[in-house]
HTML snippet that shows the backbone in 3Dmol.js (N, CA, C, O; Angstrom):
<script src="https://3Dmol.org/build/3Dmol-min.js"></script>
<div id="view" style="width:600px;height:400px;position:relative"></div>
<script>
const pdb = `
ATOM      1  N   MET A   1       0.889  -1.182  -0.096  1.00  0.00           N
ATOM      2  CA  MET A   1       0.065  -0.026  -0.107  1.00  0.00           C
ATOM      3  C   MET A   1       0.852   1.048  -0.011  1.00  0.00           C
ATOM      4  O   MET A   1       1.745   1.080   0.836  1.00  0.00           O
ATOM      5  N   SER A   2       0.595   2.231  -0.997  1.00  0.00           N
ATOM      6  CA  SER A   2       1.422   3.235  -0.960  1.00  0.00           C
ATOM      7  C   SER A   2       0.986   4.242   0.110  1.00  0.00           C
ATOM      8  O   SER A   2      -0.133   4.152   0.616  1.00  0.00           O
ATOM      9  N   MET A   3       1.977   5.336   0.512  1.00  0.00           N
ATOM     10  CA  MET A   3       1.716   6.336   1.353  1.00  0.00           C
ATOM     11  C   MET A   3       0.479   7.030   1.039  1.00  0.00           C
ATOM     12  O   MET A   3      -0.387   7.228   1.891  1.00  0.00           O
ATOM     13  N   THR A   4       0.343   7.550  -0.655  1.00  0.00           N
ATOM     14  CA  THR A   4      -0.665   8.334  -0.879  1.00  0.00           C
ATOM     15  C   THR A   4      -2.020   7.702  -0.787  1.00  0.00           C
ATOM     16  O   THR A   4      -3.013   8.424  -0.872  1.00  0.00           O
ATOM     17  N   SER A   5      -2.130   6.470  -0.628  1.00  0.00           N
ATOM     18  CA  SER A   5      -3.499   6.150  -0.395  1.00  0.00           C
ATOM     19  C   SER A   5      -4.055   5.870   0.844  1.00  0.00           C
ATOM     20  O   SER A   5      -5.255   5.645   0.995  1.00  0.00           O
ATOM     21  N   GLN A   6      -3.062   5.873   1.927  1.00  0.00           N
ATOM     22  CA  GLN A   6      -3.546   6.204   3.278  1.00  0.00           C
ATOM     23  C   GLN A   6      -4.150   7.113   3.867  1.00  0.00           C
ATOM     24  O   GLN A   6      -4.817   6.855   4.869  1.00  0.00           O
ATOM     25  N   PRO A   7      -4.042   8.415   3.355  1.00  0.00           N
ATOM     26  CA  PRO A   7      -4.989   9.697   3.815  1.00  0.00           C
ATOM     27  C   PRO A   7      -6.165   9.499   3.209  1.00  0.00           C
ATOM     28  O   PRO A   7      -7.140  10.065   3.703  1.00  0.00           O
ATOM     29  N   SER A   8      -6.342   8.699   2.066  1.00  0.00           N
ATOM     30  CA  SER A   8      -7.791   9.023   1.499  1.00  0.00           C
ATOM     31  C   SER A   8      -8.345   7.667   2.345  1.00  0.00           C
ATOM     32  O   SER A   8      -9.573   7.574   2.327  1.00  0.00           O
ATOM     33  N   LEU A   9      -7.793   6.837   2.920  1.00  0.00           N
ATOM     34  CA  LEU A   9      -8.782   5.904   3.656  1.00  0.00           C
ATOM     35  C   LEU A   9      -8.801   6.466   5.215  1.00  0.00           C
ATOM     36  O   LEU A   9      -9.804   6.227   5.887  1.00  0.00           O
ATOM     37  N   ILE A  10      -7.844   7.116   5.723  1.00  0.00           N
ATOM     38  CA  ILE A  10      -7.783   7.725   7.061  1.00  0.00           C
ATOM     39  C   ILE A  10      -8.964   8.595   7.349  1.00  0.00           C
ATOM     40  O   ILE A  10      -9.785   8.438   8.253  1.00  0.00           O
ATOM     41  N   GLU A  11      -8.923   9.575   6.404  1.00  0.00           N
ATOM     42  CA  GLU A  11      -9.951  10.740   6.532  1.00  0.00           C
ATOM     43  C   GLU A  11     -11.346  10.329   6.728  1.00  0.00           C
ATOM     44  O   GLU A  11     -11.966  10.742   7.708  1.00  0.00           O
ATOM     45  N   PRO A  12     -11.940   9.463   5.777  1.00  0.00           N
ATOM     46  CA  PRO A  12     -13.371   9.017   5.740  1.00  0.00           C
ATOM     47  C   PRO A  12     -13.612   8.474   7.047  1.00  0.00           C
ATOM     48  O   PRO A  12     -14.677   8.672   7.633  1.00  0.00           O
ATOM     49  N   LEU A  13     -12.489   7.669   7.622  1.00  0.00           N
ATOM     50  CA  LEU A  13     -12.528   6.763   8.813  1.00  0.00           C
ATOM     51  C   LEU A  13     -12.719   7.659   9.895  1.00  0.00           C
ATOM     52  O   LEU A  13     -13.662   7.472  10.664  1.00  0.00           O
ATOM     53  N   ALA A  14     -11.851   8.716  10.065  1.00  0.00           N
ATOM     54  CA  ALA A  14     -11.679   9.560  11.187  1.00  0.00           C
ATOM     55  C   ALA A  14     -13.194  10.297  11.153  1.00  0.00           C
ATOM     56  O   ALA A  14     -13.873  10.251  12.179  1.00  0.00           O
ATOM     57  N   GLU A  15     -13.693  10.957   9.993  1.00  0.00           N
ATOM     58  CA  GLU A  15     -14.997  11.493  10.175  1.00  0.00           C
ATOM     59  C   GLU A  15     -16.073  10.784  10.625  1.00  0.00           C
ATOM     60  O   GLU A  15     -16.972  11.295  11.292  1.00  0.00           O
ATOM     61  N   ARG A  16     -16.030   9.481  10.256  1.00  0.00           N
ATOM     62  CA  ARG A  16     -17.052   8.537  10.687  1.00  0.00           C
ATOM     63  C   ARG A  16     -16.923   8.319  12.184  1.00  0.00           C
ATOM     64  O   ARG A  16     -17.908   8.285  12.922  1.00  0.00           O
ATOM     65  N   VAL A  17     -15.652   8.168  12.615  1.00  0.00           N
ATOM     66  CA  VAL A  17     -15.491   8.268  14.059  1.00  0.00           C
ATOM     67  C   VAL A  17     -16.003   9.417  14.797  1.00  0.00           C
ATOM     68  O   VAL A  17     -16.706   9.265  15.796  1.00  0.00           O
ATOM     69  N   ASP A  18     -15.682  10.542  14.349  1.00  0.00           N
ATOM     70  CA  ASP A  18     -16.150  11.630  14.880  1.00  0.00           C
ATOM     71  C   ASP A  18     -17.718  11.738  14.834  1.00  0.00           C
ATOM     72  O   ASP A  18     -18.256  12.311  15.782  1.00  0.00           O
ATOM     73  N   ARG A  19     -18.568  11.197  13.733  1.00  0.00           N
ATOM     74  CA  ARG A  19     -19.900  11.157  13.695  1.00  0.00           C
ATOM     75  C   ARG A  19     -20.503  10.315  14.734  1.00  0.00           C
ATOM     76  O   ARG A  19     -21.503  10.517  15.423  1.00  0.00           O
ATOM     77  N   LEU A  20     -19.437   9.032  14.693  1.00  0.00           N
ATOM     78  CA  LEU A  20     -20.191   8.117  15.915  1.00  0.00           C
ATOM     79  C   LEU A  20     -20.116   8.500  17.477  1.00  0.00           C
ATOM     80  O   LEU A  20     -20.965   8.226  18.325  1.00  0.00           O
ATOM     81  N   LEU A  21     -18.820   9.248  17.679  1.00  0.00           N
ATOM     82  CA  LEU A  21     -18.797   9.933  18.864  1.00  0.00           C
ATOM     83  C   LEU A  21     -19.986  11.055  19.116  1.00  0.00           C
ATOM     84  O   LEU A  21     -20.643  11.089  20.157  1.00  0.00           O
ATOM     85  N   VAL A  22     -20.123  11.763  18.258  1.00  0.00           N
ATOM     86  CA  VAL A  22     -21.364  12.717  18.393  1.00  0.00           C
ATOM     87  C   VAL A  22     -22.511  12.016  18.682  1.00  0.00           C
ATOM     88  O   VAL A  22     -23.076  12.384  19.712  1.00  0.00           O
ATOM     89  N   ARG A  23     -23.072  11.019  18.009  1.00  0.00           N
ATOM     90  CA  ARG A  23     -24.166  10.239  18.099  1.00  0.00           C
ATOM     91  C   ARG A  23     -24.131   9.412  19.107  1.00  0.00           C
ATOM     92  O   ARG A  23     -25.229   8.968  19.444  1.00  0.00           O
ATOM     93  N   HIS A  24     -23.084   9.013  19.783  1.00  0.00           N
ATOM     94  CA  HIS A  24     -22.997   8.307  21.177  1.00  0.00           C
ATOM     95  C   HIS A  24     -23.331   9.475  22.155  1.00  0.00           C
ATOM     96  O   HIS A  24     -24.227   9.219  22.959  1.00  0.00           O
ATOM     97  N   ALA A  25     -22.826  10.581  22.217  1.00  0.00           N
ATOM     98  CA  ALA A  25     -23.227  11.656  23.132  1.00  0.00           C
ATOM     99  C   ALA A  25     -24.571  11.842  23.157  1.00  0.00           C
ATOM    100  O   ALA A  25     -25.176  11.837  24.229  1.00  0.00           O
ATOM    101  N   GLU A  26     -25.115  12.004  22.123  1.00  0.00           N
ATOM    102  CA  GLU A  26     -26.487  12.278  21.899  1.00  0.00           C
ATOM    103  C   GLU A  26     -27.408  11.196  22.512  1.00  0.00           C
ATOM    104  O   GLU A  26     -28.416  11.516  23.144  1.00  0.00           O
ATOM    105  N   LEU A  27     -27.042   9.906  22.313  1.00  0.00           N
ATOM    106  CA  LEU A  27     -27.756   8.749  22.907  1.00  0.00           C
ATOM    107  C   LEU A  27     -27.567   8.884  24.215  1.00  0.00           C
ATOM    108  O   LEU A  27     -28.623   8.878  24.847  1.00  0.00           O
ATOM    109  N   GLN A  28     -26.423   9.026  24.966  1.00  0.00           N
ATOM    110  CA  GLN A  28     -26.344   9.207  26.205  1.00  0.00           C
ATOM    111  C   GLN A  28     -27.259  10.205  26.761  1.00  0.00           C
ATOM    112  O   GLN A  28     -28.028   9.895  27.670  1.00  0.00           O
ATOM    113  N   ARG A  29     -27.219  11.462  26.237  1.00  0.00           N
ATOM    114  CA  ARG A  29     -28.240  12.486  26.891  1.00  0.00           C
ATOM    115  C   ARG A  29     -29.514  12.159  26.697  1.00  0.00           C
ATOM    116  O   ARG A  29     -30.208  12.631  27.597  1.00  0.00           O
ATOM    117  N   THR A  30     -30.308  11.367  25.667  1.00  0.00           N
ATOM    118  CA  THR A  30     -31.259  10.908  25.533  1.00  0.00           C
ATOM    119  C   THR A  30     -31.619   9.848  26.448  1.00  0.00           C
ATOM    120  O   THR A  30     -32.677   9.888  27.075  1.00  0.00           O
ATOM    121  N   ASN A  31     -30.684   8.784  26.567  1.00  0.00           N
ATOM    122  CA  ASN A  31     -30.979   7.697  27.739  1.00  0.00           C
ATOM    123  C   ASN A  31     -31.083   8.374  29.124  1.00  0.00           C
ATOM    124  O   ASN A  31     -31.934   7.977  29.921  1.00  0.00           O
ATOM    125  N   THR A  32     -30.331   9.278  29.400  1.00  0.00           N
ATOM    126  CA  THR A  32     -30.376  10.218  30.974  1.00  0.00           C
ATOM    127  C   THR A  32     -31.824  10.790  31.037  1.00  0.00           C
ATOM    128  O   THR A  32     -32.443  10.713  32.098  1.00  0.00           O
ATOM    129  N   LEU A  33     -32.348  11.326  30.004  1.00  0.00           N
ATOM    130  CA  LEU A  33     -33.736  12.004  29.657  1.00  0.00           C
ATOM    131  C   LEU A  33     -34.663  10.740  30.102  1.00  0.00           C
ATOM    132  O   LEU A  33     -35.400  10.862  31.081  1.00  0.00           O
ATOM    133  N   LEU A  34     -34.623   9.805  29.534  1.00  0.00           N
ATOM    134  CA  LEU A  34     -35.702   8.664  29.431  1.00  0.00           C
ATOM    135  C   LEU A  34     -35.418   7.940  30.930  1.00  0.00           C
ATOM    136  O   LEU A  34     -36.422   7.480  31.472  1.00  0.00           O
ATOM    137  N   ALA A  35     -34.197   7.808  31.610  1.00  0.00           N
ATOM    138  CA  ALA A  35     -34.067   7.224  32.879  1.00  0.00           C
ATOM    139  C   ALA A  35     -34.919   8.216  33.880  1.00  0.00           C
ATOM    140  O   ALA A  35     -35.664   7.765  34.749  1.00  0.00           O
ATOM    141  N   GLU A  36     -34.720   9.615  33.652  1.00  0.00           N
ATOM    142  CA  GLU A  36     -35.333  10.623  34.433  1.00  0.00           C
ATOM    143  C   GLU A  36     -36.872  10.431  34.396  1.00  0.00           C
ATOM    144  O   GLU A  36     -37.573  10.323  35.402  1.00  0.00           O
ATOM    145  N   GLN A  37     -37.309  10.401  33.114  1.00  0.00           N
ATOM    146  CA  GLN A  37     -38.577  10.147  32.949  1.00  0.00           C
ATOM    147  C   GLN A  37     -39.358   8.903  33.812  1.00  0.00           C
ATOM    148  O   GLN A  37     -40.346   8.926  34.545  1.00  0.00           O
ATOM    149  N   VAL A  38     -38.550   7.925  33.427  1.00  0.00           N
ATOM    150  CA  VAL A  38     -38.967   6.521  34.064  1.00  0.00           C
ATOM    151  C   VAL A  38     -38.977   6.740  35.597  1.00  0.00           C
ATOM    152  O   VAL A  38     -39.984   6.319  36.168  1.00  0.00           O
ATOM    153  N   ALA A  39     -38.152   7.249  36.258  1.00  0.00           N
ATOM    154  CA  ALA A  39     -38.075   7.532  37.673  1.00  0.00           C
ATOM    155  C   ALA A  39     -39.378   8.409  38.108  1.00  0.00           C
ATOM    156  O   ALA A  39     -39.914   8.215  39.199  1.00  0.00           O
ATOM    157  N   ALA A  40     -39.828   9.334  37.234  1.00  0.00           N
ATOM    158  CA  ALA A  40     -40.645  10.333  37.605  1.00  0.00           C
ATOM    159  C   ALA A  40     -42.104   9.606  37.616  1.00  0.00           C
ATOM    160  O   ALA A  40     -42.930   9.789  38.510  1.00  0.00           O
ATOM    161  N   LEU A  41     -42.299   8.752  36.492  1.00  0.00           N
ATOM    162  CA  LEU A  41     -43.562   8.115  36.133  1.00  0.00           C
ATOM    163  C   LEU A  41     -43.512   6.879  37.150  1.00  0.00           C
ATOM    164  O   LEU A  41     -44.611   6.694  37.672  1.00  0.00           O
ATOM    165  N   THR A  42     -42.706   6.157  37.485  1.00  0.00           N
ATOM    166  CA  THR A  42     -42.593   5.269  38.766  1.00  0.00           C
ATOM    167  C   THR A  42     -42.842   5.879  39.830  1.00  0.00           C
ATOM    168  O   THR A  42     -43.714   5.358  40.525  1.00  0.00           O
ATOM    169  N   GLN A  43     -42.295   6.978  40.274  1.00  0.00           N
ATOM    170  CA  GLN A  43     -42.996   7.622  41.365  1.00  0.00           C
ATOM    171  C   GLN A  43     -44.462   8.085  41.334  1.00  0.00           C
ATOM    172  O   GLN A  43     -45.148   8.062  42.357  1.00  0.00           O
ATOM    173  N   GLU A  44     -44.874   8.453  40.301  1.00  0.00           N
ATOM    174  CA  GLU A  44     -46.521   8.758  39.993  1.00  0.00           C
ATOM    175  C   GLU A  44     -47.091   7.748  40.190  1.00  0.00           C
ATOM    176  O   GLU A  44     -48.091   7.834  40.904  1.00  0.00           O
ATOM    177  N   ARG A  45     -46.731   6.469  39.686  1.00  0.00           N
ATOM    178  CA  ARG A  45     -47.531   5.358  39.673  1.00  0.00           C
ATOM    179  C   ARG A  45     -47.638   4.665  41.053  1.00  0.00           C
ATOM    180  O   ARG A  45     -48.635   4.040  41.416  1.00  0.00           O
ATOM    181  N   ASP A  46     -46.568   4.829  41.751  1.00  0.00           N
ATOM    182  CA  ASP A  46     -46.580   4.597  43.340  1.00  0.00           C
ATOM    183  C   ASP A  46     -47.613   5.245  43.973  1.00  0.00           C
ATOM    184  O   ASP A  46     -48.488   4.683  44.633  1.00  0.00           O
ATOM    185  N   SER A  47     -47.507   6.533  43.757  1.00  0.00           N
ATOM    186  CA  SER A  47     -48.474   7.491  44.312  1.00  0.00           C
ATOM    187  C   SER A  47     -49.796   7.287  44.147  1.00  0.00           C
ATOM    188  O   SER A  47     -50.630   7.331  45.050  1.00  0.00           O
ATOM    189  N   LEU A  48     -50.027   7.035  42.857  1.00  0.00           N
ATOM    190  CA  LEU A  48     -51.739   6.688  42.476  1.00  0.00           C
ATOM    191  C   LEU A  48     -51.962   5.503  42.866  1.00  0.00           C
ATOM    192  O   LEU A  48     -53.120   5.285  43.224  1.00  0.00           O
ATOM    193  N   ARG A  49     -50.959   4.340  42.937  1.00  0.00           N
ATOM    194  CA  ARG A  49     -51.432   3.168  43.637  1.00  0.00           C
ATOM    195  C   ARG A  49     -51.767   3.365  45.126  1.00  0.00           C
ATOM    196  O   ARG A  49     -52.700   2.709  45.589  1.00  0.00           O
ATOM    197  N   SER A  50     -51.099   4.194  45.895  1.00  0.00           N
ATOM    198  CA  SER A  50     -51.190   4.256  47.375  1.00  0.00           C
ATOM    199  C   SER A  50     -52.720   5.047  47.403  1.00  0.00           C
ATOM    200  O   SER A  50     -53.526   4.630  48.234  1.00  0.00           O
ATOM    201  N   ARG A  51     -53.082   6.059  46.603  1.00  0.00           N
ATOM    202  CA  ARG A  51     -54.035   6.698  46.730  1.00  0.00           C
ATOM    203  C   ARG A  51     -55.258   5.863  46.312  1.00  0.00           C
ATOM    204  O   ARG A  51     -56.331   6.067  46.880  1.00  0.00           O
ATOM    205  N   LEU A  52     -55.157   4.998  45.414  1.00  0.00           N
ATOM    206  CA  LEU A  52     -56.271   4.019  45.189  1.00  0.00           C
ATOM    207  C   LEU A  52     -56.483   3.167  46.126  1.00  0.00           C
ATOM    208  O   LEU A  52     -57.658   2.943  46.416  1.00  0.00           O
ATOM    209  N   HIS A  53     -55.358   2.429  46.885  1.00  0.00           N
ATOM    210  CA  HIS A  53     -55.350   1.731  47.944  1.00  0.00           C
ATOM    211  C   HIS A  53     -56.319   2.515  49.154  1.00  0.00           C
ATOM    212  O   HIS A  53     -57.252   1.918  49.690  1.00  0.00           O
ATOM    213  N   ALA A  54     -56.006   3.731  49.449  1.00  0.00           N
ATOM    214  CA  ALA A  54     -57.034   4.505  50.299  1.00  0.00           C
ATOM    215  C   ALA A  54     -58.159   4.618  50.231  1.00  0.00           C
ATOM    216  O   ALA A  54     -58.974   4.450  51.139  1.00  0.00           O
ATOM    217  N   ALA A  55     -58.413   5.012  48.797  1.00  0.00           N
ATOM    218  CA  ALA A  55     -59.878   5.005  48.541  1.00  0.00           C
ATOM    219  C   ALA A  55     -60.524   3.785  48.583  1.00  0.00           C
ATOM    220  O   ALA A  55     -61.702   3.759  48.940  1.00  0.00           O
ATOM    221  N   ARG A  56     -59.861   2.622  48.231  1.00  0.00           N
ATOM    222  CA  ARG A  56     -60.651   1.411  48.175  1.00  0.00           C
ATOM    223  C   ARG A  56     -61.122   1.133  49.620  1.00  0.00           C
ATOM    224  O   ARG A  56     -62.216   0.681  49.956  1.00  0.00           O
ATOM    225  N   SER A  57     -60.004   1.517  50.472  1.00  0.00           N
ATOM    226  CA  SER A  57     -60.206   1.206  52.154  1.00  0.00           C
ATOM    227  C   SER A  57     -61.489   2.143  52.569  1.00  0.00           C
ATOM    228  O   SER A  57     -62.321   1.701  53.361  1.00  0.00           O
ATOM    229  N   ARG A  58     -61.618   3.497  51.985  1.00  0.00           N
ATOM    230  CA  ARG A  58     -62.487   4.381  52.348  1.00  0.00           C
ATOM    231  C   ARG A  58     -64.093   3.768  51.923  1.00  0.00           C
ATOM    232  O   ARG A  58     -65.126   3.800  52.591  1.00  0.00           O
ATOM    233  N   VAL A  59     -63.840   3.202  50.531  1.00  0.00           N
ATOM    234  CA  VAL A  59     -65.356   2.659  50.213  1.00  0.00           C
ATOM    235  C   VAL A  59     -65.525   1.492  50.906  1.00  0.00           C
ATOM    236  O   VAL A  59     -66.660   1.314  51.347  1.00  0.00           O
ATOM    237  N   ASP A  60     -64.627   0.567  51.143  1.00  0.00           N
ATOM    238  CA  ASP A  60     -65.024  -0.494  51.770  1.00  0.00           C
ATOM    239  C   ASP A  60     -65.560  -0.356  53.238  1.00  0.00           C
ATOM    240  O   ASP A  60     -66.425  -1.109  53.685  1.00  0.00           O
ATOM    241  N   ALA A  61     -65.037   0.568  53.890  1.00  0.00           N
ATOM    242  CA  ALA A  61     -65.761   0.908  55.175  1.00  0.00           C
ATOM    243  C   ALA A  61     -66.889   1.544  54.972  1.00  0.00           C
ATOM    244  O   ALA A  61     -67.705   1.311  55.864  1.00  0.00           O
ATOM    245  N   LEU A  62     -67.287   2.310  54.091  1.00  0.00           N
ATOM    246  CA  LEU A  62     -68.890   2.971  53.739  1.00  0.00           C
ATOM    247  C   LEU A  62     -69.657   1.639  53.469  1.00  0.00           C
ATOM    248  O   LEU A  62     -70.818   1.538  53.867  1.00  0.00           O
ATOM    249  N   ILE A  63     -69.058   0.626  52.816  1.00  0.00           N
ATOM    250  CA  ILE A  63     -70.053  -0.412  52.419  1.00  0.00           C
ATOM    251  C   ILE A  63     -70.383  -1.045  53.620  1.00  0.00           C
ATOM    252  O   ILE A  63     -71.567  -1.308  53.830  1.00  0.00           O
ATOM    253  N   ALA A  64     -69.401  -1.373  54.563  1.00  0.00           N
ATOM    254  CA  ALA A  64     -69.574  -2.184  55.624  1.00  0.00           C
ATOM    255  C   ALA A  64     -70.603  -1.270  56.645  1.00  0.00           C
ATOM    256  O   ALA A  64     -71.256  -1.851  57.513  1.00  0.00           O
ATOM    257  N   ARG A  65     -70.679   0.058  56.481  1.00  0.00           N
ATOM    258  CA  ARG A  65     -71.886   0.710  57.343  1.00  0.00           C
ATOM    259  C   ARG A  65     -72.928   0.781  56.693  1.00  0.00           C
ATOM    260  O   ARG A  65     -73.809   1.442  57.243  1.00  0.00           O
ATOM    261  N   LEU A  66     -73.225   0.257  55.510  1.00  0.00           N
ATOM    262  CA  LEU A  66     -74.390   0.296  54.813  1.00  0.00           C
ATOM    263  C   LEU A  66     -75.475  -0.751  55.630  1.00  0.00           C
ATOM    264  O   LEU A  66     -74.989  -1.792  56.072  1.00  0.00           O
ATOM    265  N   PRO A  67     -76.666  -0.540  55.800  1.00  0.00           N
ATOM    266  CA  PRO A  67     -77.718  -1.538  56.355  1.00  0.00           C
ATOM    267  C   PRO A  67     -77.841  -2.582  55.391  1.00  0.00           C
ATOM    268  O   PRO A  67     -77.746  -2.365  54.183  1.00  0.00           O
ATOM    269  N   VAL A  68     -78.048  -3.698  55.882  1.00  0.00           N
ATOM    270  CA  VAL A  68     -78.014  -4.836  55.263  1.00  0.00           C
ATOM    271  C   VAL A  68     -79.764  -4.960  54.757  1.00  0.00           C
ATOM    272  O   VAL A  68     -80.725  -4.820  55.513  1.00  0.00           O
ATOM    273  N   ASN A  69     -79.805  -5.199  53.571  1.00  0.00           N
ATOM    274  CA  ASN A  69     -81.242  -5.250  52.904  1.00  0.00           C
ATOM    275  C   ASN A  69     -82.180  -6.339  53.574  1.00  0.00           C
ATOM    276  O   ASN A  69     -81.873  -7.528  53.482  1.00  0.00           O
ATOM    277  N   GLN A  70     -83.026  -6.042  54.072  1.00  0.00           N
ATOM    278  CA  GLN A  70     -84.072  -7.089  54.723  1.00  0.00           C
ATOM    279  C   GLN A  70     -85.379  -7.199  53.900  1.00  0.00           C
ATOM    280  O   GLN A  70     -86.177  -6.263  53.854  1.00  0.00           O
ATOM    281  N   GLU A  71     -85.576  -8.388  53.241  1.00  0.00           N
ATOM    282  CA  GLU A  71     -86.912  -8.219  52.316  1.00  0.00           C
ATOM    283  C   GLU A  71     -87.958  -8.941  53.295  1.00  0.00           C
ATOM    284  O   GLU A  71     -87.870  -9.905  54.055  1.00  0.00           O
ATOM    285  N   ALA A  72     -88.901  -8.128  52.974  1.00  0.00           N
ATOM    286  CA  ALA A  72     -90.356  -8.419  53.625  1.00  0.00           C
ATOM    287  C   ALA A  72     -90.822  -9.752  53.288  1.00  0.00           C
ATOM    288  O   ALA A  72     -90.764 -10.091  52.106  1.00  0.00           O
ATOM    289  N   SER A  73     -91.302 -10.598  54.206  1.00  0.00           N
ATOM    290  CA  SER A  73     -91.684 -11.899  53.879  1.00  0.00           C
ATOM    291  C   SER A  73     -93.183 -12.150  53.933  1.00  0.00           C
ATOM    292  O   SER A  73     -93.632 -13.264  53.664  1.00  0.00           O
TER     293      SER A  73
END
`;
const viewer = $3Dmol.createViewer("view");
viewer.addModel(pdb, "pdb");
viewer.setStyle({}, {cartoon: {color: "spectrum"}});
viewer.zoomTo();
viewer.render();
</script>
């Protein structure tokens, strides 16, 4: 391989490596943002589950206080 052909091979490769490094950095930022969204949504889900459990408990308590239907015979 002659010395004149090496720069023609190295330059496109170097450009591709640069593009890949930029893309990698973009994907890292995207991944960080998505991880933050997952954490926020997980916290919101857990809060909603807790509120649902509390509401179910209140409904169950109200149902327990209802009078039992007594049919006339």
